[in-house]
DOTI-570980 format. One line per field, with one value per residue (C-alpha): x, y, z; residue number from 1; residue in three letters. Coordinates in pm, whole numbers. Layout:
<sites>
xx	X:...;
yy	Y:...;
zz	Z:...;
num	NUM:...;
residuo	ala:...;
</sites>
This chain:
<sites>
xx	93:23:-54:-86:-322:-254:-594:-719:-1083:-1160:-1290:-952:-770:-1069:-1129:-761:-798:-1089:-864:-583:-815:-949:-591:-540:-369:-452:-507:-372:-341:-433:-216:-315:-121:-323:-305:-233:-582:-462:-409:-771:-682:-900:-694:-323:-141:-24:58:79:-208:-585:-657:-1021:-1226:-920:-1103:-1353:-1086:-1100:-1461:-1334:-1091:-1383:-1587:-1298:-1200:-832:-559:-508:-169:-169:92:64:202:489:664:586:599:952:1065:794:953:800:1109:1201:1528:1683:1582:1473:1459:1123:955:606:732:938:621:492:821:809:447:527:835:614:371:652:796:461:390:725:542:395:516:307:154:-186:-206:-502:-300:-447:-241:-44:322:409:230:326:699:710:528:756:1062:942:863:1215:1365:1159:1172:802:605:373:31:-150:-422:-598:-288:-362:-710:-963:-1137:-1482:-1481:-1321:-1565:-1863:-1702:-1660:-2027:-2144:-1922:-2070:-1870:-2084:-1873:-1980:-1812:-1666:-1474:-1535:-1280:-1350:-1556:-1910:-1891:-2067:-2124:-2467:-2286:-2123:-2267:-2380:-2270:-2038:-2331:-2541:-2254:-2138:-2343:-2238:-1872:-1876:-2036:-1780:-1503:-1631:-1677:-1383:-1149:-1240:-1091:-1387:-1216:-1097:-732:-669:-790:-1142:-1303:-1234:-1454:-1529:-1630:-1946:-1959:-1732:-1738:-1466:-1662:-1837:-2052:-2149:-2103:-2382:-2324:-2546:-2419:-2192:-2106:-2026:-1710:-1647:-1277:-1298:-1623:-1522:-1797:-1667:-1513:-1586:-1385:-1588:-1570:-1773:-1668:-1792:-1912:-2103:-2107:-2208:-2185:-2469:-2505:-2511;
yy	6040:6128:6499:6774:7053:7418:7526:7884:7780:7944:7794:7765:7566:7333:7283:7208:6925:6793:6802:6627:6340:6328:6287:5991:6154:6096:6395:6287:6618:6987:7287:7644:7957:8219:8545:8542:8518:8703:9018:9035:9065:8884:9002:9061:9260:8933:8869:8494:8391:8440:8515:8631:8342:8172:8082:7873:7661:7381:7316:7209:6964:6827:6780:6600:6400:6486:6618:6995:7153:7525:7793:8157:8396:8589:8715:8999:9019:9157:9034:9156:9070:8773:8556:8402:8215:8232:8233:8577:8591:8712:8690:8535:8264:8119:8068:7849:7662:7588:7475:7236:7108:7016:6833:6638:6545:6397:6244:6135:5963:6290:6363:6650:6984:7097:7474:7661:7927:8038:8336:8454:8408:8551:8262:7997:8072:8073:7743:7595:7724:7557:7233:7231:7277:6992:6755:6782:6820:7118:7029:7334:7203:7542:7723:7958:7814:8044:8206:8230:7859:7763:7940:7792:7449:7483:7533:7288:7023:7061:7345:7563:7867:8208:8548:8655:8961:9217:9473:9574:9815:9684:9458:9573:9450:9322:9058:8904:8560:8514:8192:8185:8049:8352:8591:8442:8666:8984:8880:8816:9157:9332:9151:9276:9633:9688:9392:9242:8895:8656:8421:8709:8659:9033:9046:9147:8902:8610:8308:8032:7678:7538:7218:7029:6681:6575:6682:6411:6677:7030:7356:7592:7953:8034:8383:8626:8991:9235:9436:9751:9790:10083:10260:10376:10499:10306:9991:9949:9685:9469:9117:8867:8767:8407:8391:8063:7762:7398:7094:6869:6549:6588;
zz	-2452:-2089:-2065:-1804:-1906:-1833:-1708:-1694:-1670:-2003:-2325:-2499:-2232:-2193:-2564:-2627:-2375:-2583:-2888:-2699:-2611:-2968:-3088:-2854:-2557:-2190:-1958:-1618:-1429:-1439:-1354:-1273:-1176:-989:-790:-419:-260:50:-159:-274:-644:-898:-1193:-1240:-1507:-1664:-2027:-1971:-1744:-1736:-1372:-1371:-1233:-1083:-761:-962:-1135:-872:-976:-1318:-1159:-957:-1274:-1444:-1134:-1187:-955:-973:-907:-828:-770:-669:-932:-775:-1089:-1328:-1708:-1692:-2034:-2269:-2602:-2784:-2741:-2407:-2452:-2107:-1743:-1622:-1242:-1106:-1447:-1445:-1680:-1396:-1190:-1470:-1480:-1106:-1138:-1422:-1240:-945:-1173:-1335:-994:-896:-1238:-1385:-1670:-1802:-2156:-2290:-2196:-2324:-2385:-2534:-2718:-3051:-3168:-2865:-2957:-2615:-2447:-2700:-2694:-2315:-2279:-2545:-2357:-2037:-2219:-2365:-2018:-1875:-2172:-2250:-2574:-2617:-2758:-2897:-3129:-3151:-3277:-3569:-3624:-3791:-3494:-3653:-3732:-3402:-3170:-3353:-3337:-2963:-2877:-3142:-2980:-2633:-2480:-2254:-2172:-2043:-2064:-1730:-1850:-2125:-2243:-2604:-2808:-2845:-2541:-2225:-1869:-1974:-2182:-1876:-1809:-2170:-2343:-2642:-2843:-2751:-2816:-3145:-3381:-3200:-3186:-3561:-3616:-3397:-3580:-3916:-3789:-3557:-3599:-3261:-3219:-3217:-2971:-2753:-2844:-2825:-2465:-2570:-2328:-2093:-2036:-1786:-1878:-1722:-1926:-2163:-2321:-2075:-1765:-1563:-1398:-1504:-1316:-1216:-1111:-813:-739:-924:-875:-1153:-1086:-1289:-1353:-1595:-1680:-2027:-2262:-2562:-2417:-2046:-1863:-1627:-1492:-1296:-949:-924:-565:-534:-763:-744:-967:-1076:-1280:-1657;
num	1:2:3:4:5:6:7:8:9:10:11:12:13:14:15:16:17:18:19:20:21:22:23:24:25:26:27:28:29:30:31:32:33:34:35:36:37:38:39:40:41:42:43:44:45:46:47:48:49:50:51:52:53:54:55:56:57:58:59:60:61:62:63:64:65:66:67:68:69:70:71:72:73:74:75:76:77:78:79:80:81:82:83:84:85:86:87:88:89:90:91:92:93:94:95:96:97:98:99:100:101:102:103:104:105:106:107:108:109:110:111:112:113:114:115:116:117:118:119:120:121:122:123:124:125:126:127:128:129:130:131:132:133:134:135:136:137:138:139:140:141:142:143:144:145:146:147:148:149:150:151:152:153:154:155:156:157:158:159:160:161:162:163:164:165:166:167:168:169:170:171:172:173:174:175:176:177:178:179:180:181:182:183:184:185:186:187:188:189:190:191:192:193:194:195:196:197:198:199:200:201:202:203:204:205:206:207:208:209:210:211:212:213:214:215:216:217:218:219:220:221:222:223:224:225:226:227:228:229:230:231:232:233:234:235:236:237:238:239:240:241:242:243:244:245:246:247:248:249:250;
residuo	met:lys:val:val:ala:leu:leu:ser:gly:gly:lys:asp:ser:cys:tyr:asn:met:val:glu:cys:val:arg:his:gly:his:asp:ile:ile:ala:leu:ala:asn:ala:his:pro:asp:pro:thr:leu:gly:gln:asp:glu:leu:asp:ser:tyr:leu:phe:gln:thr:val:gly:tyr:asp:ala:val:pro:met:ile:ala:glu:cys:met:glu:leu:pro:leu:tyr:arg:arg:val:ile:his:gly:lys:pro:leu:lys:gln:thr:leu:asp:tyr:asn:glu:val:val:thr:asp:asp:glu:thr:glu:asp:leu:tyr:glu:leu:met:lys:glu:val:lys:ala:asn:his:pro:asp:val:glu:gly:val:ser:val:gly:ala:ile:phe:ser:ser:tyr:gln:gly:lys:arg:val:gln:his:ile:cys:asp:arg:leu:gly:leu:thr:met:leu:ala:tyr:leu:trp:glu:arg:asp:gln:arg:thr:leu:leu:lys:glu:met:tyr:glu:asn:gly:met:glu:cys:val:leu:ile:lys:val:ala:ala:ile:gly:leu:lys:pro:val:his:leu:gly:lys:thr:ile:arg:glu:met:tyr:pro:leu:leu:cys:glu:leu:ser:asp:lys:tyr:gly:val:his:ile:cys:gly:glu:gly:gly:glu:phe:glu:ser:tyr:thr:leu:asp:cys:pro:leu:phe:lys:arg:arg:ile:val:ile:asp:lys:ala:glu:thr:ile:met:his:ser:asp:asp:asp:phe:ser:pro:val:ala:tyr:leu:lys:leu:cys:asp:leu:his:thr:glu:pro:lys;
</sites>
């Protein structure tokens, strides 16, 4: 099956592509929805999209040597119930629909959509709704996987991903830029103590992928800036602004 991958830049969207290929599918294009760069916002109040690190997403397309389709997010999470069964004007879901419609117009042979959802029914139901409208099959190979097993599997299978946002008890700005391999013991500990989702499915952290088995080159961060969003004593919210990056041979 020819597949377009919804790409946030994080570990989940990239590892689901690995699983798609392992199951015999062919990734032919990438798609990414992002904030309006003219507004100077790195992060939106979105329930559907990861937007931190959005300006570094084209580097992943470069490493995969695939076309990247992008669309500015204009909508808001207006319908916040889990179900999304009808078109809601100005909802963020419609931005994803327009993005996927553009991909299909340029690649009429595309049949499937790769999505890295693990437990987010909000995300899964909306992607499924869009797939139904466009006659596509949703491929979510990470869905309801055990997070402890899954995260370990990711780094053991060649995924090099770093934290670019922290927003949970026990996670601090000092952890930004650390790999999922380095963070794994702490994430397991925080899960046991506080119920933190090891894969960040509760919004505890976001990640960016520097290397993946599907990459033909790897990404190197040359310069990044730590931005404090909320300096809370228990669970500060901070993210990395990826300023300069380059790719190099693997």
